N, C-alpha and C positions, 0 to 999 in steps of 0.2 A: 505741644498743646497750644502754644501761642499762635501757631499758624492755622489752627482750626477755625473755619468760618462758621459763625452761628447762623442758623436758619430761623427766620421770623415765623411765628405761628399765626400772626395776624393777617398775613397776605397769602393768597393761594399761589402755589408755585406754578401750576399749569391751569389754563382755562381753555375750554373748548366751546365755541359758539357763545362766548360771554358768560358761561357758567363754570364754576369750579367742579371738581369731581364730587364734592359733598353736595353741591346743588343738583347735579345730575342724579345722584343717589336719591335725593328727596323726590325729584320728578318721577323717577322709575318706581319708587315705593308707592307714591300716590296713584300712579297708573295701575299698578298691580292690585292695590287695595280697591280701586274703583271697579276693576274687572272682576275681582272676587265678590264684591257686593252685588254687582249686576248678575253674576252667575247664581248667587244664592237667592236673589229675589225675582229672577226671571220667571214669569208665569208660563205654564205649559211644558216645562222641562222636568221630567221625572226620571229617576234612575230605576232600572229594572232589576 
C-alpha cells in the first residue's frame, strides 16, 4: 500500500490539442445540441 502512487484529480492526465477529455466532451455536447436545435427549428423541413 505504501508503494501506491496517488493520482491528483486537479490536473488532467492527458490533453489533446490543449483540451482535456472533459473539455472535448463539453465541445462535442455543445456541437450536438446546436445541431439538434438547428434541425428542430429549420424552416421548410417536414417529416412525411
